[in-house]
C-alpha positions in Angstrom: 0.1 0.0 -0.2 1.4 3.1 -0.9 2.2 6.0 1.8 1.3 9.2 1.6 1.8 12.2 3.6 -1.8 13.6 5.7 -1.4 16.8 3.5 -1.7 15.0 0.5 -5.7 13.6 1.6 -7.6 16.6 0.2 -5.6 16.4 -3.4 -6.2 13.0 -3.9 -9.5 13.1 -2.4 -11.0 15.8 -4.5 -9.6 14.4 -8.0 -11.1 11.0 -6.9 -14.1 12.4 -6.5 -14.1 14.7 -9.6 -13.0 12.0 -11.8 -16.1 10.0 -11.0 -18.4 12.5 -11.3 -16.7 13.3 -14.7 -17.2 9.5 -15.4 -20.9 9.8 -15.3 -21.9 13.8 -16.3 -19.1 13.8 -18.8 -17.1 10.7 -20.2 -14.8 8.6 -20.2 -12.1 11.1 -21.6 -12.5 13.9 -19.1 -12.4 11.1 -16.2 -9.3 9.8 -17.3 -7.8 12.7 -17.1 -8.9 13.7 -13.7 -8.1 9.5 -12.6 -4.6 10.7 -13.9 -4.2 13.4 -11.3 -5.3 11.2 -8.7 -2.2 9.0 -9.3 0.4 12.4 -10.1 -1.3 13.0 -6.8 -0.7 9.7 -4.8 3.1 9.6 -6.2 3.7 13.6 -5.4 2.7 13.1 -1.9 4.2 9.5 -1.4 5.9 9.3 1.9 8.6 6.0 2.1 10.2 4.9 5.1 13.8 5.9 5.0 16.7 3.9 6.7 18.6 6.8 8.9 22.5 5.8 8.8 24.7 5.3 11.8 27.1 7.5 11.1 27.4 10.3 13.0 26.6 13.5 11.2 23.9 15.7 9.8 21.7 13.9 7.7 19.5 15.4 4.4 16.6 16.9 5.3 15.2 16.9 1.7 15.2 14.9 -1.1 16.4 16.8 -4.7 19.8 17.9 -5.8 22.4 19.9 -4.2 22.4 23.9 -5.8 24.8 25.5 -3.2 26.8 25.6 -0.7 28.4 28.3 0.6 29.5 30.5 3.7 26.9 32.9 4.8 26.2 35.4 7.8 23.1 34.1 8.8 21.2 37.4 10.3 17.9 36.4 11.4 17.7 33.1 13.8 21.6 32.4 14.1 22.9 36.1 13.8 26.5 34.0 12.9 28.7 32.8 10.3 27.2 29.5 8.9 27.6 27.0 6.4 24.7 26.8 3.9 23.5 24.0 2.3 20.8 24.0 -0.6 18.8 21.8 -2.0 16.3 22.4 -4.8 13.2 19.4 -5.1 11.8 19.3 -8.6 8.0 18.2 -8.4 9.1 14.4 -9.0 11.0 14.3 -5.8 9.4 13.2 -2.4 8.3 16.6 -0.8 8.3 15.1 2.8 11.1 16.8 5.1 13.0 15.3 7.6 15.0 16.3 10.9 19.1 16.3 9.9 19.8 15.6 13.3 18.5 14.9 17.0 17.5 18.2 18.2 14.8 20.4 20.4 12.8 23.2 18.3 14.0 26.4 19.8 11.5 28.9 16.9 9.5 27.8 13.7 9.0 31.4 12.5 6.9 31.6 9.0 7.8 35.0 6.7 5.6 35.4 3.9 7.4 36.7 0.2 7.5 36.3 -3.4 7.5 33.2 -5.0 10.6 33.3 -7.0 11.6 29.9 -9.1 13.3 28.0 -5.9 16.2 27.3 -7.8 17.5 31.0 -7.9 19.9 32.3 -4.9 17.8 35.0 -4.2 15.2 32.6 -3.1 16.3 32.0 0.4 15.8 35.2 1.3 12.9 36.8 -1.0 10.7 33.6 -1.0 8.3 32.8 1.5 9.8 30.5 3.9 9.4 28.7 7.2 12.5 28.6 9.3 13.1 26.1 12.4 15.6 26.7 14.6 16.7 23.2 16.1 19.2 23.1 19.8 21.6 20.4 18.8 24.3 19.8 21.8 26.2 23.1 21.8 24.9 24.1 18.0 22.3 25.5 16.8 21.0 24.5 13.5 18.6 26.5 10.8 16.4 24.4 8.4 14.6 26.7 6.3 11.8 25.5 3.8 11.4 27.9 1.2 8.2 28.5 -1.2 9.0 28.0 -4.8 7.5 29.4 -8.6 4.9 26.3 -7.9 5.0 25.7 -4.4 2.6 28.1 -2.4 3.1 27.0 1.0 5.3 25.4 3.4 4.5 23.0 6.2 6.1 23.0 9.4 4.4 20.1 11.8 6.3 20.9 15.0 6.5 23.9 17.4 8.8 25.3 19.9 9.3 22.8 22.5 8.9 19.8 20.3 12.1 17.4 20.2 13.1 15.8 17.1 15.0 12.8 16.2 17.7 12.3 13.4 15.3 11.4 10.4 12.3 11.8 12.0 9.5 13.7 9.7 8.8 17.3 10.8 6.6 18.4 7.3 7.1 19.0 3.7 6.9 21.6 1.1 3.8 21.3 -1.7 5.3 21.1 -5.3 8.5 22.2 -6.6 10.5 24.1 -3.8 13.8 24.2 -1.6 14.9 23.5 1.5 18.1 25.2 3.0 20.0 24.1 6.4 22.6 26.3 7.9 25.3 24.4 9.8 28.5 25.3 11.9 30.8 26.9 10.2 33.3 24.2 10.6 31.8 21.3 9.6 33.5 18.6 6.9 31.2 18.9 4.0 30.6 15.4 2.3 28.4 16.5 -0.6 29.1 18.6 -3.2 27.0 20.6 -5.6 24.9 18.8 -7.8 24.9 15.5 -5.8 21.7 13.9 -5.4 20.3 13.4 -2.1 17.6 11.6 -0.2 15.8 12.9 3.2 16.7 10.8 6.3 19.5 8.8 4.2 22.3 10.5 2.8 24.8 12.3 5.5 25.7 16.0 4.3 28.3 17.1 6.6 30.2 15.6 9.6 30.6 17.6 12.8 33.2 19.3 14.3 34.4 16.8 16.9 34.5 14.4 13.9 37.0 16.2 11.9 39.9 15.8 13.8 
């Protein structure tokens, strides 16, 4: 049985009902088109199980392609220098997001903005986004869900005070989008630009304690 994210139920239900109505009221062709959308919604909102690697380190919070790895001063939440890794999710990727590490949720903030193409560098700061700040030992980790041209809504299921386990689901972004993770600037990066990553499974970086 296909497991789907709860955010997908309304979409699947709507197009399933619409295809049934179309079959009787319009005809087979229209019903087939709508049923194809049911199948696409099942595909898009799929939520497969993942196997969290035993290796210590920060794992990818999203499926997709690494589009940027760059040092950046994070002014809004961390207020310090950090290493930003940006992952672009196409409509064909799994869009469920997972925690990159164990941690306590310190803050969740939604910021309205534009809906530029998510792969553009400016999308991180100008697009509508939801930022989640995690306390991981002595480090603070920021995960920012960024809406894109098609993605008009970010979903963060946790609240301040929640605790997350490494690889645990915490939300999703509907349709093509981007996720930025801000790590301590002295981590050892394992991935490279254009690498394909999987949420909950791909190791992005090793913490400073493991770099010596």
